[in-house]
N, C-alpha and C positions, 0 to 999 in steps of 0.2 A: 736561747738554746734550740730546742727542736719540738716539733709536734710528734706525738706518739699515737699510732693507730694499731690496736691489736698487737701490742708489744713490738711494733715495727717503727723504728725511728725514721721519720721522713727526712730525706736528704735535701729535697727542694720542693718548693710550693707548686702544686699543679697549675696548669693553664686551662684546664677544662674540667668542670665539676663532674659531668657524666662519666668521663674517662676515669676520673678519680674514684668514683663509686665502683667502677668495674674492677679497679685494682684492689679495693678493700671491701669485699663482700660483707664484712662485719658491720660496716656503716649502713649498708642496705638493710641488714637485719635490725639494726638499731632504729632506723626510720620506720620499718614495718611494725616493730614492737610499739613504738610511741603512737603511731597511727591507730593501733588496735585498742589502745586504752580509752576508757570513757572520758568524755569531756567533763571536767569539774566546774561547777558554777561557784564563783568565789564571792561571798558576801560578808565574810568575817571582818570585824574591825581590826583584829590582830594581823593585819596584812599591809603590805606596801605595794601599791600599783605604780609601775614605772611607765611614765608617759614617753612618747617619742622624744628623743634627744635628752633623755635622763638616764641616770644609773643610781643604784643604791647598793650599799654593802652593809651586812649585819652579821652578828655572831649568834651562836646558839643560845647564849644566856641572856637574851632580851625577851620581852613579851611578844615580839614579832615572830609569827610562825610561817607565814606565806609571803613570798615575793614573786613578782612576775609581771607580765604585760600581755596585751593582745592587740588586735587590729593590725597585725603585721601582714601586709600583702606582698609588696616588694621589699619591705623592711626585714631585718633579721633581729632575733632576740638571742642574746648570748648570756649563758650562765657559767660562772667560774666559781670553783670552791677550792680552798686550801685543803689538801688531803690530810694534813696534820691537825690543824686547828678547827677545821669545819667552817671557818668564816667564808661567807658566800656573797656573791654579787650578781646583779642582773642589769643588763643594759639593752636599750631599745635603739638600734642603729638604723639610720636612713641614708647614710652616705656622708653626713657631715662629721668632720673631725674623727674619722675612724681610728686612726693610729693613736692620736693623742688621748682620746677618751678611754680607749681600752687600756692603755698604759696607766692612765690615772686611776682606773678602777683596780688594776692589779696593785698599784702602789698603796691604794686604800686598803685592800685586803691584807697586805703586808703590815700596814700600820695597825690595823685592828687586831691582827694576829699577834703582834708584838715582835715579829721577826720577819725577815725577807721570805717571801713565798718561793719555795724551791720546786714545788710540784703542785699543779692545779689540775683538777678535773674540769672538763668542759662539755657543755651541751650547746649546740648551734641549731636554731630552729627558725624556720620562716622562709619566705620567698617561694616562687613557683616558676614554671617555664613561661615567663611573660614574653611577649613578642619583641620587646625592646631589649631583652637581655639584662635588665637592671638587677634582677635578683642574683644572677650568676656573677656579674661584675662585683656586686657587694660581697657575696660569699667568698670570692677569691681574695678580695682586699682584706677581709677579716682573717682568713687563713694566713695570709702573708704577715699580718701584724702579729698573730699568735706565734708564728714560726720564728719571728725575730725577737721575741721578748726573752727575758733572762731566766725564766722558769721553764721546767718541763711541763708541757701541756698534754694531758692524757684525754683524748677525745672519746668520751663515753657514748655520745649519740650525736648524729648529724642528720637532721631531717630538713633538707633544703632543696630548692629548685626542682629537678625532675622527680626526686623521691618525696617531695611534698606537693605533688600536683595531682589533682583529680579533675574530672571533666563534668561540668554542669551546663546543660543547655548548649552542648557542643562547643563549649569554651573552657580553656584551662583555668583552674581555680587553685588557690592554696588549700591544701587539706587541713593543715593546722595553722591557725592565725593567732593563737594565744597559748601561753603556758603558765603553770604555777609551779614554783619550786618550794618544797617544804624544807626550811633551814634546819629543822630539828632532826629529821631522819634522812635528808638528802634525796628524797624522791621527786620525780618530775612527771607531770601530767599535762595533757592538753587542757586548756581552760578557757572559760568565758568569764569576764570580770564584770560583776554588777557594782562592786564597790571600787570606785576609781579615785576616791578622795584622799586627802582633803583638797578642796579648790580644784576640782576636776576641769571645769570650764576654763578657768584662768590658766592652768598649766597647758591645756590644749591650745588656747589662744596664742600662747607664746610662739608656737611653731608657725601659725598662720600670720603672725606679725613679722615673721622673717628672721627671727633670732637664730643664728646658725650654731650657737654654742651648745655643748652637751654638758649638763649640770649634774653634779653629785648632790642629791637631795636629802640624804639622811645621815645623821650622826648617831651611831648606835650607843655611844657612851652616855649621851644626854637624852637619847630617845626622842630627838627633835628632827622634824622634817621641815626643810626650808625651801621656799619658792622665791627664786631670784628675780629682781626687777629686770624689765626689758623695755626697749624703746618701741613705740608704735608710730604708724603713719597718721595722716590726717583722718579725722572722723568721716569726712566726705567719701574717702576711698572705701572704707568699710561699709558705709551706707550704700554705695553703689553696688558692692558685692552682694548685699542683701536683696537687691532687685533681680539677681540672676535666677534663672530657672534651676530646678534640681539637676537637670542634665548638664547644664553649663557649669554648675558647681562641681559636679563630678569630673567634668572634662578639664576644668582649669586648676583644680586643687587636689587632684589625685594622680599618682603615677600609674594607677590601674583602675580606671573609671568603671569598667564592667565587673570588677571583682570586689568592690567595696561592700561592707556589710550594710544592712538596711538602715542602721542608725548613723551612717556617715554624714549624710546631708544635714540631719538634725544637729549633730555635734558641730559641724562647720558653721551653721547658721547661729548657734548659740555663741560660738567664739566671736563671730563678727558683730553680733548684737552687743556683746560685752565691750569689744574694742571700739564700737561706734557710740557707746553710751556717754562718753565724756567723763566717766567716773575716774577719779584719781586712784589707780589700781595699787600704787605703792606710795601712800601718803608720806612716809618717812624716808623714802628713797632707799630703804633697806629691805632685805628679804622679809616676807611674811613667814612667821615661824609657828609651827604646830608641835605640840608635845603629846606623846602617847601616855595618858594618865587615866587610871581607873577604867581601863579597857576601852578607851575611846580617844580619838584625836581631838585636842582642845587648842584653840587659838591662844598663843602666848603673847605675840605682838606682831 
């Protein structure tokens, strides 16, 4: 159907994000409001951290309170909520399978709600005025996908590209790199995630192994989180990557080397250490499954 901004139905998708903001000052206000909120540090177990190329959907009546993601430089984080049921989802998009993954998340929201989603509220956060224009290209692709879906999409906040850019050391940086969405009350805040599990290193390693798929990781009915198997290259290749300097790791494995957070190189090295270890990451060739039980994630199989 259509995207809706400030009660105005969009007839066509914009071709320029900055011009789009000029047309809809309410979106500038939403970005300024989000940027003005304090950053929440998330450590709670009753949360789901969505890694790059993942999404999750949950309802209000599960033990999960917080869903979200961070470390989005040229990536985008999209939050969608069914305005009737309150079922919500978060996806961390980097350019892989944009249309397919967003549509699968919307289908999952409908399935968990028990009826097709007719109206969804949306928050789009991330990206900045990068010199290669990657953030703008991704943002426009996301808006095109939302505009073509079957539900009405009410854009509540959009903090991307120029409206999410600050200057540090004379270089543009993303102002907000992470968010947390409270599924109980529908609130959104900038966030930094200390709790990224379960299996944070393994889930991060999947991206550096080159798996382009975007996975649905959570089943709210069973309260289970699944980590899907993926293929890896030879151990020698990952061992070679481990010999690279920190600057080379940033250069070769980031779309925005100058803007990555301090822990980026550490996380990449941990991923390559795991991939080069020779360990059988998925012994049964089936997903690793964790269940949320007694206020913590427990390995089931």
